[in-house]
C-alpha positions, -999 to 999 in steps of 0.1 A, spaced: 112 79 131 87 56 113 100 31 88 75 17 63 77 -7 34 56 4 4 46 -21 -24 30 -10 -56 15 -39 -76 -3 -41 -109 -38 -32 -99 -55 1 -111 -50 30 -87 -12 35 -89 -18 72 -82 -28 63 -46 6 47 -40 23 77 -56 4 102 -34 12 81 -3 49 80 -12 49 118 -19 33 125 15 56 102 34 88 115 17 77 152 24 71 143 61 103 126 70 91 90 70 117 64 59 103 44 30 114 12 14 98 9 -20 92 -21 -42 73 -19 -75 62 -51 -92 67 -56 -130 30 -50 -136 29 -22 -110 55 -3 -131 34 -9 -163 2 3 -146 20 33 -131 33 44 -165 -1 38 -181 -23 55 -155 -2 84 -144 21 110 -159 48 100 -133 79 82 -146 91 51 -128 124 68 -121 106 98 -105 86 75 -82 115 53 -73 136 83 -63 109 96 -39 116 66 -17 144 65 9 153 31 -5 142 13 -36 145 -25 -43 140 -46 -74 110 -70 -70 134 -99 -76 159 -89 -49 152 -116 -24 184 -107 -4 171 -72 3 171 -61 40 133 -60 40 132 -97 33 143 -105 69 124 -102 101 155 -89 118 151 -57 98 127 -37 120 99 -17 104 66 -2 116 49 -22 89 40 -24 52 14 -10 28 7 -25 -6 -12 1 -26 -27 -7 -49 -27 -44 -42 -36 -67 -71 -58 -97 -64 -29 -119 -76 -6 -104 -49 -33 -107 -23 -39 -144 -32 -1 -151 -31 2 -135 3 -28 -153 17 -12 -187 9 23 -178 20 37 -178 -15 68 -155 -13 80 -156 -49 86 -119 -52 101 -94 -28 67 -78 -22 52 -111 -13 83 -120 9 82 -87 27 45 -91 34 51 -127 46 78 -113 70 54 -86 83 27 -112 90 51 -137 107 66 -108 128 31 -97 137 37 -62 124 10 -41 107 2 -50 71 -22 -28 52 -35 -40 18 -54 -16 -5 -70 -41 -29 -84 -26 -62 -108 -48 -80 -146 -48 -88 -167 -67 -86 -152 -90 -60 -155 -128 -65 -160 -152 -36 -123 -162 -40 -112 -126 -35 -134 -122 -4 -122 -155 11 -86 -145 6 -93 -111 22 -111 -128 51 -82 -152 57 -58 -123 59 -81 -102 80 -83 -131 105 -44 -129 107 -46 -92 116 -40 -78 81 -59 -45 75 -79 -47 43 -85 -11 32 -102 -9 -2 -99 25 -17 -136 35 -13 -144 71 -15 -162 90 13 -188 115 5 -195 131 39 -165 153 33 -180 166 0 -151 158 -23 -149 182 -53 -120 167 -72 -103 134 -78 -74 147 -56 -99 151 -27 -109 114 -31 -72 102 -34 -62 123 -4 -90 109 17 -78 73 10 -42 82 17 -53 98 50 -71 66 60 -40 46 52 -18 69 73 -44 66 102 -36 29 104 -1 38 115 -12 67 138 5 92 115 -11 126 120 -22 142 88 -46 169 75 -52 154 40 -89 152 44 -118 168 62 -126 146 92 -162 136 102 -173 160 129 -207 147 136 -222 179 122 -246 177 93 
């Protein structure tokens, strides 16, 4: 069984993290969830989901200040971590090895253990600082997966766009899914 850490930070796009968590919980994937202070505020502002509902979807939930959590140690084996959405503040902290919160510490552990880390940064426009931080992390093997919509699959609703992004996140962990219409080469 796959075991994934999910971080939700204070960038816009909380619904993508919720949809990912919903799909993972319905498909038997063990999830370890951390929601930052601003992730919680954004979640409650942007969606109709309560913090309690979202935290109960996870197999395990941790406070962002719980630095003694199992996921703060490299000896706790996971298949990787996804931060969705990932604020530029979180991305910058991770890029310099600042592990002041559990999300940042767990990401630091994933990097040092050479496990898969997927960041879904949500900010526009990007500054040179943002791009440099993303490049630094990409050179370390971190997957930078901005939530960019695809149009070849002819999305008709916002749900179609969200499902496509979640599908692309799941693809990074070789998790089979049918959330989106795949490119077939046929026009």
